[in-house]
Every structure is written in structure tokens, then in C-alpha cells.
Residue, then its C-alpha position, 0 to 999 in steps of 0.5 A: m203472713k206472720k202475726t208480728a213485724v219487728i222493725i228496726l229503724n237504722w241510721n249509720g248504725k252498723s256497729l249497733l246492728e253487729e252488736f244487737l242483731p244476734a240476740l234479736v234473731r236468737h230470741t225472736p221466733a222466726a215462725e211468729a215474727e218478721i224482722i225488718v230493718a228500715d234504713n234511713a239513708s245511712g252513709d255507712d255500710s249498714l246495707a252491705f253488712l245486712k246483705a252479707a251477714y243477715p240475708d234472711i232479714t227484710v231490708f227496707p231502704l229509704a232514699e233520705n233520712h225521714g227521722f224517727a216518725g217518717g221512717y217508721n211511717r214509711a216502713m209500716s205502710g203496706l204491712r198486713h201484720q196484726y202487731v208491729v214492734l218499733l225497736n231501736s237499733d241499740v236494744e238488746v232483747s231477752e228470751g221471751w221478750l216477744t212471745t210474752a208481749v204478744a200473748y198479753l195483747d192477744a188476751h187484752p184486745d182493749v190494749a192498743a200499745l205496750q212496752p216491756k220493762i226497759l233496763a240500762q244495757r250498760n248497767r242492767t240493775q238500773f232502769e233506762y231513761a227512755g221508758a223505764g217501767g212505763g211513761f206518764i206526763d204531768k199536768y204541764g206536759y212533762p214526761f216521767c216514768r215508773g223508775r225514772i223521774l227527770d235524770t234520777l234513775e232507780t235500781d230495779n228491785g222488782q218494785y214495778d213488776t206488776p203490769a200497769e196502765v200507763f200514759w205512754a209507751s216508749g218508742a225504744c220498744l213499742f208494741v202496737r196493733l197496726k189497725d189502731f196505729e193506722e186509725a190514730g193517724g200514725l206518727d207525726e212526721q213534723f216531729f221528726a224525732h222525740q216525743e212522737e210516741i207520747d203524742l201517738c199514745w195520747r191519740l190512742h187514748t182518745h180512741g178509747k184504747k189503753v196503753f200498758c207496760l208489761p214488765q214480764s217482757v224485758i229489754y236492755h237499752v243503750g240510749g242516746a245513740t243518735l243524739k246525746p243528752n243536752e245536745p241542743r238539737k235534742i233540746f230543741l226537738n223535745s221542747r218544740n214537740n212537747l208544745l205541739m203535742l199539748y196544742k194538738n191534744m189538750p182540752k181548751a179549759q186546761y190548755w190556756k192555763v197550762m201554756c201560761v205556766r209553761f211560758f215561765l217554766d220554759y224561760a226559767a229552763a233557758a235562764a238555768f242553761f245560761a247560768q251554767r254557761k250553756p248558751r247553745q242549749a238556752l237558745a235551743i229553747f227559744a228556737a223551739r218556742r218560735d218554731f212551735h208558734r210558726k207551726k201551730s196554725q197547721y194543726k188547727a183542724l187536727r186539734e179540733q178533730n182530736l178534741t171532738r173525739a176526746a169530748g173534753k176528757i183527760p186521760s186518767t193516766i195524766y198526773q194532775k200535779s206538777m212533777l217539777l214541784q214534787y221533785y225539786l221542792r218536795g224532794k220526791k225522787r222515786f215514782e212510788q212517792f208520787 
């Protein structure tokens, strides 16, 4: 049995597989890792391409599109590898990307998950939006990264090249110990897509584990290959899932205060979309809040379980100020200013 499974979740991504599989095969030692493509019921000829061009790659076809969370949960079910890498299909890996990360996990048993440094594949001097140099959230649940605050992306000048404990590791390239993944309950399939890796990392923290960014491993991510920025569906999923994540994991004393503030911030965001003549995006926020309230009751037992395990402790990697306040009112656009 190989130590690591590298799983690509594919959906109608034949062109991405054609572009990025060559580097993955070249830079992934065959003796150390098994490459698996889990196909989310693609309608293109991805499966035929894999069979013809990469017969040695394991293919795991799914009968329907289960989304990011459901697709990965099913692909990981039954695996016996020590480590699993959740790798987006639009990622170009570099030499040593896997061996460096696996060596770090071997040497640090308290680290359950990590991500590499993530740079933009189309502009390799710049951090990429989805993960950059490691992720955090602020006290109100808004995510940001070393190297990326909201839509402001930093140029990589080596300023975040030190391995660092972070709150969340990006699902674009997420190394995780399979045992810890299973004990934490895997990815939340009701999320379907977006922020499920942040929710997973929060649960890993409550299990007493650490999450790291290891910049000595480097990948290049295209980003937005499935849903484009400001797509109403993407806004809906991000908004709803973020609220569900807070309900599932945030201690009671903080939760109600945070939700009062979030009520005003969410509707302010919707008003801003209306002002920009983007009504579909504004309505997506309303729909997200409605769906959150519909689903919340389904998580009551899980919330109690998570809070009991956490014993009221908030992970130290949650930024205890408002990222939005720092960004918009105090002009802090770089992570190192926080």
C-alpha cells in the first residue's frame, strides 16, 4: 500500500486534465503515491480520455454529481492510505511538492492537515485567491489568507515563506491524515461546495490537531474553473455555508453576538450589489440566509457535540478583530499589516 493517495475530483474537466496531469504524473513519485481521478458524472469525454491517455491512473466514476464534499467523501471511502491529498483539477504542481509535504507530516504528528504555498497559475509571481499562503477567519467568520485579503492579492516576495500554523488549509490542495479526516466526520455534504474545507479544519482544531501552511511545497492554481467570481450560485453557497459553519462550531457566548453583526453585514452586502445593479447577486444573499435558517435545525445535535468537544475554546488562529474594518476603514490591504 502506498503511503499517499492524490485525488482529483473531476467534473467536465477534460481540458484541465489534459493540461495539468502531465506535471502531476511527472512530479509525483509512483512508488510513494497513487493518483486517483474521481469523476462527478461528467458529461464530456473525460473518462474516455483517461482510459486512453492514462491507463495507470485509478478512476473512480460516480453516478451523479455529488459536489466537492460528497465527491471527495465517496472517493476516500474505503481507502487505507496514511495521507490523502485533495487536489483541484486546475492545479499545476511543481517538483518536490508531494515529498516535501509528506516529510513534514511525518515529522509533525500533531499536524492533521496542511497546504502548500498557492500561487496563481496565470501569474506566477502573485498569490492565488483560494488559499494563498494559508487561511484564517476573523471573529465574524470572514475568511482571508496570508497573501490575500478579500480581492487584494499580494506579489510573492518570499514574505510568507516560513511554515505557519493557520486556521484553514485550502481545498485546492489539501493534505490530510486519513485517520484524522475520518474521526472529524469528513466533509459536510450539505455544503455541496465552498467553505467545506474551512469547516473541516475547524473540527480538526476541536480534536486537538493543528493545521499548517508549508511554503516549501509550491503549486500553481488557475482558480474559478467551475464557478466564476460573483456568480450568484457561488455567492449563495459561500454565504449559506459560512453561516452554517458558524452555527456548527462557534461557542454560544460568541455566536449570538456574531450573528447580530452578521445580520447587518449581510444585508449591507446585498444593498451594495443592488447599488451596483447586480440584483441576482443581492438576491443570492437573501436566499442564502433563508436556506441557512431552514437547515439550522438539522445541525442542532452536531453543534452540541462540537461544542462539548471544544469545551468553549476558540482556536487561537481565529483573528479576534474585524477583517472588514481593518481593510475598508483602516486601509490594511496586506496580511502582514494585521
